[in-house]
C-alpha positions as CSV (number, residue, x, y, z in Angstrom):
1,X,108.2,116.9,102.7
2,X,105.9,116.4,105.5
3,X,104.8,113.4,107.2
4,X,101.7,114.0,108.3
5,X,99.4,112.9,111.6
6,X,95.7,113.1,112.4
7,X,94.8,114.9,116.1
8,X,95.5,112.0,118.0
9,X,99.2,111.9,116.4
10,X,98.5,108.6,114.5
11,X,99.8,107.7,110.7
12,X,98.4,106.3,107.9
13,X,100.7,103.2,106.9
14,X,100.8,100.6,103.8
15,X,102.6,97.2,104.0
16,X,103.0,96.0,100.6
17,X,103.1,92.3,101.0
18,X,101.0,89.5,103.1
19,X,104.0,87.6,104.2
20,X,104.9,86.7,107.6
21,X,107.0,89.6,108.5
22,X,104.4,92.1,106.4
23,X,101.3,90.9,108.9
24,X,103.4,91.2,111.8
25,X,104.3,95.0,111.1
26,X,100.7,95.4,109.9
27,X,99.5,94.2,113.7
28,X,101.8,96.3,115.1
29,X,101.5,99.5,113.7
30,X,97.6,98.3,114.3
31,X,98.3,97.7,117.8
32,X,99.7,101.4,118.5
33,X,96.7,103.0,117.0
34,X,97.7,103.5,113.5
35,X,95.6,103.1,110.1
36,X,96.8,99.8,108.7
37,X,96.1,99.1,104.7
38,X,97.9,95.4,104.1
39,X,98.8,94.7,100.6
40,X,98.3,91.4,99.4
41,X,98.3,89.4,95.7
42,X,95.5,87.1,96.4
43,X,91.9,88.2,96.9
44,X,91.1,85.2,99.1
45,X,94.0,86.1,101.4
46,X,92.5,89.4,102.0
47,X,88.8,88.5,102.1
48,X,90.1,85.7,104.7
49,X,92.7,88.2,106.6
50,X,89.5,90.8,106.5
51,X,87.4,88.4,107.5
52,X,88.8,86.0,110.1
53,X,91.7,88.2,111.4
54,X,94.2,85.8,110.4
55,X,97.1,84.9,107.5
56,X,95.8,81.6,107.1
57,X,98.8,80.9,104.8
58,X,101.8,82.1,107.0
59,X,100.5,82.9,109.9
60,X,97.6,80.4,110.9
61,X,98.1,80.1,114.5
62,X,98.0,83.2,115.5
63,X,95.2,86.8,115.3
64,X,96.2,90.2,114.1
65,X,94.8,93.4,114.6
66,X,91.5,93.5,113.7
67,X,91.3,97.0,112.7
68,X,94.1,96.2,110.0
69,X,92.7,96.3,106.5
70,X,93.9,94.1,103.7
71,X,93.5,94.8,100.2
72,X,94.6,93.6,96.6
73,X,94.8,96.8,95.2
74,X,98.1,98.7,95.4
75,X,96.1,102.5,94.6
76,X,94.1,101.9,97.6
77,X,96.6,100.6,100.0
78,X,99.0,103.3,99.2
79,X,96.8,106.6,98.0
80,X,96.7,107.9,101.4
81,X,99.5,106.8,102.9
82,X,102.0,108.6,105.2
83,X,105.2,106.0,105.7
84,X,104.5,102.6,103.2
85,X,106.4,99.4,104.3
86,X,107.4,97.0,101.7
87,X,108.0,93.6,102.8
88,X,108.5,91.7,99.1
89,X,110.7,89.3,98.2
90,X,113.7,90.4,96.8
91,X,113.1,88.8,93.1
92,X,109.9,90.6,92.7
93,X,111.0,93.8,94.5
94,X,111.8,96.2,91.7
95,X,108.6,95.4,89.7
96,X,106.3,96.1,92.8
97,X,107.8,99.1,93.7
98,X,107.5,100.5,89.9
99,X,104.3,99.6,89.9
100,X,103.5,101.6,92.9
101,X,105.7,104.1,92.6
102,X,103.2,106.9,91.0
103,X,102.1,106.3,95.0
104,X,104.8,107.2,96.6
105,X,105.7,110.3,95.9
106,X,106.6,112.2,99.4
107,X,106.3,109.7,101.3
108,X,108.4,107.8,103.9
109,X,109.1,104.2,101.8
110,X,110.4,101.6,103.9
111,X,112.0,98.4,103.3
112,X,112.4,95.7,105.1
113,X,113.6,92.9,102.6
114,X,116.5,90.8,103.6
115,X,117.9,89.9,99.9
116,X,120.3,91.1,97.2
117,X,119.1,91.5,93.9
118,X,119.6,88.4,91.0
119,X,122.3,90.6,88.3
120,X,122.6,94.1,89.8
121,X,123.6,93.0,93.3
122,X,121.7,95.9,94.4
123,X,120.3,96.2,97.7
124,X,116.8,97.3,98.5
125,X,117.3,100.4,100.0
126,X,119.1,101.2,96.2
127,X,116.0,100.5,93.8
128,X,113.8,102.6,95.7
129,X,116.7,105.2,95.3
130,X,116.5,104.4,91.6
131,X,112.9,104.1,91.0
132,X,111.6,106.1,93.2
133,X,111.8,110.3,92.9
134,X,111.3,113.1,96.3
135,X,110.8,109.8,99.1
136,X,112.3,109.5,102.4
137,X,114.4,105.5,102.4
138,X,115.0,103.6,105.2
139,X,115.6,99.7,105.8
140,X,114.1,98.1,109.0
141,X,116.1,95.0,110.1
142,X,117.2,92.8,113.0
143,X,116.6,89.4,115.0
144,X,113.0,89.5,114.0
145,X,110.9,86.4,113.7
146,X,107.4,87.7,112.6
147,X,106.0,84.8,114.6
148,X,107.3,86.1,117.7
149,X,106.4,89.6,116.7
150,X,103.3,88.6,117.2
151,X,102.8,86.6,120.1
152,X,104.0,90.0,121.5
153,X,107.1,88.3,122.6
154,X,109.8,91.3,123.7
155,X,112.4,91.6,121.2
156,X,114.1,94.9,119.0
157,X,114.7,95.9,115.6
158,X,116.6,98.4,114.0
159,X,115.8,101.5,111.7
160,X,118.5,102.4,109.5
161,X,118.6,106.2,107.1
162,X,120.5,109.2,106.8
163,X,117.4,111.2,107.6
164,X,117.3,111.3,111.3
165,X,113.4,112.3,111.2
166,X,112.6,109.2,109.4
167,X,114.3,107.2,112.2
168,X,112.6,109.3,115.2
169,X,109.2,108.8,112.8
170,X,109.6,104.7,112.5
171,X,110.5,104.5,116.3
172,X,107.4,106.6,117.6
173,X,105.5,104.5,115.4
174,X,106.6,101.2,116.2
175,X,107.8,101.1,119.4
176,X,105.6,99.0,122.2
177,X,106.6,97.7,125.7
178,X,107.6,94.4,123.3
179,X,108.8,96.1,120.6
180,X,112.0,98.6,120.9
181,X,113.0,100.2,117.6
182,X,117.0,101.4,117.9
183,X,118.3,103.9,114.8
184,X,121.9,103.2,112.9
185,X,122.8,105.6,110.3
186,X,124.8,102.9,108.1
187,X,121.9,102.1,106.3
188,X,123.8,100.0,103.7
189,X,125.9,97.9,106.4
190,X,122.3,96.9,108.6
191,X,121.3,96.2,104.8
192,X,123.7,94.2,104.2
193,X,123.7,92.8,107.5
194,X,120.3,91.5,107.3
195,X,121.0,89.6,103.3
196,X,123.9,87.9,104.4
197,X,123.0,86.8,107.9
198,X,120.5,84.7,105.7
199,X,123.5,82.4,104.2
200,X,124.5,81.3,107.3
201,X,121.2,80.4,109.1
202,X,120.9,78.1,106.3
203,X,124.8,76.9,107.4
204,X,123.8,75.9,110.8
205,X,120.9,74.5,109.6
206,X,122.4,72.1,108.0
207,X,125.3,71.6,111.1
208,X,122.3,71.2,113.7
209,X,120.9,68.8,111.0
210,X,123.8,66.5,111.0
211,X,123.7,66.7,115.2
212,X,126.7,69.0,116.1
213,X,127.5,70.5,119.9
214,X,126.8,73.6,121.3
215,X,130.7,74.1,121.3
216,X,130.7,73.4,116.9
217,X,127.2,75.4,116.9
218,X,129.2,78.6,118.6
219,X,132.3,78.3,116.3
220,X,129.5,78.1,113.1
221,X,128.3,81.4,114.5
222,X,131.0,83.3,115.4
223,X,133.1,82.5,112.6
224,X,130.1,83.6,110.1
225,X,130.0,86.8,112.2
226,X,133.4,87.0,110.8
227,X,133.0,86.4,107.4
228,X,130.5,88.3,106.6
229,X,131.9,91.5,108.3
230,X,134.8,90.9,106.1
231,X,133.3,90.6,102.9
232,X,131.1,93.9,104.6
233,X,134.4,96.2,104.6
234,X,134.8,95.0,101.1
235,X,131.7,96.4,99.9
236,X,132.3,99.6,101.8
237,X,129.8,99.0,105.4
238,X,131.4,100.2,108.7
239,X,132.2,96.6,110.7
240,X,130.7,97.8,113.7
241,X,127.4,97.7,112.3
242,X,127.8,93.7,112.6
243,X,128.1,93.5,116.2
244,X,124.2,95.2,116.5
245,X,121.0,94.3,116.6
246,X,120.9,94.1,112.9
247,X,124.1,91.7,112.5
248,X,125.6,89.3,115.6
249,X,121.1,90.3,116.6
250,X,119.4,88.6,113.7
251,X,122.6,86.0,113.2
252,X,121.4,84.7,116.7
253,X,118.4,84.4,116.0
254,X,118.0,82.7,112.2
255,X,120.6,80.6,113.2
256,X,119.2,79.0,116.6
257,X,115.5,78.7,115.3
258,X,113.2,76.5,113.7
259,X,111.1,79.7,112.9
260,X,113.7,81.1,111.0
261,X,113.1,79.7,106.8
262,X,116.3,79.7,106.1
263,X,117.1,77.9,109.3
264,X,114.6,75.0,108.0
265,X,115.8,75.0,104.8
266,X,119.4,74.2,105.8
267,X,117.8,71.7,108.3
268,X,116.4,70.1,105.2
269,X,119.4,69.8,103.4
270,X,121.3,68.2,105.9
271,X,118.7,65.9,106.1
272,X,119.2,64.9,101.8
273,X,116.1,66.4,101.1
274,X,116.9,68.2,97.6
275,X,116.1,72.2,97.3
276,X,113.2,71.8,95.1
277,X,111.2,69.4,97.5
278,X,112.0,72.4,100.3
279,X,110.6,75.1,98.3
280,X,107.4,73.2,98.4
281,X,107.4,71.7,101.4
282,X,108.3,75.0,103.0
283,X,105.7,77.3,100.8
284,X,107.5,80.2,101.7
285,X,110.7,82.6,100.2
286,X,113.9,81.4,101.7
287,X,116.2,84.4,100.5
288,X,119.4,82.8,101.4
289,X,119.5,80.3,98.6
290,X,119.4,83.2,95.6
291,X,121.8,85.8,98.4
292,X,124.0,82.2,98.5
293,X,124.5,82.7,94.4
294,X,125.0,86.3,94.4
295,X,127.4,86.4,97.0
296,X,129.2,83.5,96.2
297,X,129.7,85.2,93.0
298,X,130.7,88.1,94.2
299,X,133.2,87.3,97.2
300,X,135.6,85.4,93.8
301,X,135.2,89.4,91.7
302,X,136.5,90.6,95.3
303,X,139.0,88.1,96.3
304,X,137.4,87.6,99.8
305,X,137.9,84.4,101.2
306,X,134.3,82.9,102.2
307,X,134.8,78.8,103.5
308,X,131.5,78.9,104.9
309,X,129.6,80.4,101.6
310,X,131.9,78.3,99.1
311,X,130.9,75.2,101.4
312,X,127.7,76.0,101.1
313,X,127.7,76.7,97.3
314,X,129.0,73.3,96.5
315,X,126.3,71.2,98.9
316,X,123.3,73.0,97.4
317,X,124.6,73.9,93.4
318,X,127.4,71.1,93.1
319,X,125.4,68.5,94.8
320,X,128.7,67.9,97.4
321,X,127.3,66.0,100.8
322,X,126.3,68.3,103.5
323,X,129.2,66.6,105.9
324,X,131.7,68.7,104.3
325,X,130.8,71.4,105.8
326,X,132.1,71.2,108.9
327,X,135.5,68.7,107.6
328,X,136.1,71.3,105.0
329,X,136.3,74.3,108.1
330,X,138.3,71.9,110.0
331,X,141.0,71.6,107.8
332,X,141.7,74.8,107.1
333,X,144.4,76.6,108.3
334,X,144.1,78.2,111.4
335,X,144.3,82.5,110.9
336,X,144.0,85.3,113.3
337,X,140.3,85.2,115.1
338,X,139.4,89.0,115.1
339,X,140.9,89.8,111.7
340,X,137.6,91.3,110.2
341,X,137.4,93.9,112.2
342,X,140.5,95.3,110.0
343,X,139.7,96.8,106.7
344,X,142.7,95.9,104.7
């Protein structure tokens, strides 16, 4: 299967999902001179993007490249595309992929969704493999806060695929003076890291809301890395992937920034707000809450000790007070610092 370029070396790109990151990807792709169609569900949103070049719902302060064309038609967005990025929340990812499937044959399809499907515990690349035929699959993940990308702040990301040509093409498509793209063949590890870090961003948000100091923040982030890596090893991922941009890089970004939706969820929880109120005020999906439920159950099945996951689960789903997060960690047995580096 070939992916075509025009005479100027540019690709036709479809981005499915008009949220923050889908919008950021459309902007960077168009800024790099590629032909970009952005699929959104709302005609009002599409009209506003085409007229004002602003995604008023998700990134209202920032203009995007004027050549981005928004549409509510999956067929119009994907029919002539060489590359399709899918930036859909995990809960509706499979539904959209099924609808788009007839138009995706022969294309490069890249998931940017950092979540886990309920019930199946499937990552998004597994859903793509199940639902699509004759496509080349990859995942994109890293410390990529959408608002900063559109503002042209310097950052980097990871394209992961077993297909080296896919990695090369995506590096070529997205690379520019403010956005660097590294490659990795550990697709599962990169994708799992992106999903797991959302849980710990909520943990960090709670910690900040409780007034923790810099030492405590450092402890929480480091123990989060240990915990998610230990779980990843049990699931078959390479723990070294978690020391890269998709692991510790993304973890730091989302655990320390108020631009992170999951961090903001944690901060609001620590201040005593209900999850329902937080969801209404946020107006966007925070994948960490959904991922927490799935990982908590899977960790019990695998007998993986995940104290931060367990404490957060008790806060969100069992109505425990937020201050049990730190107290629970401090009361645990003191163990080896870097035991997660070696699979049992």
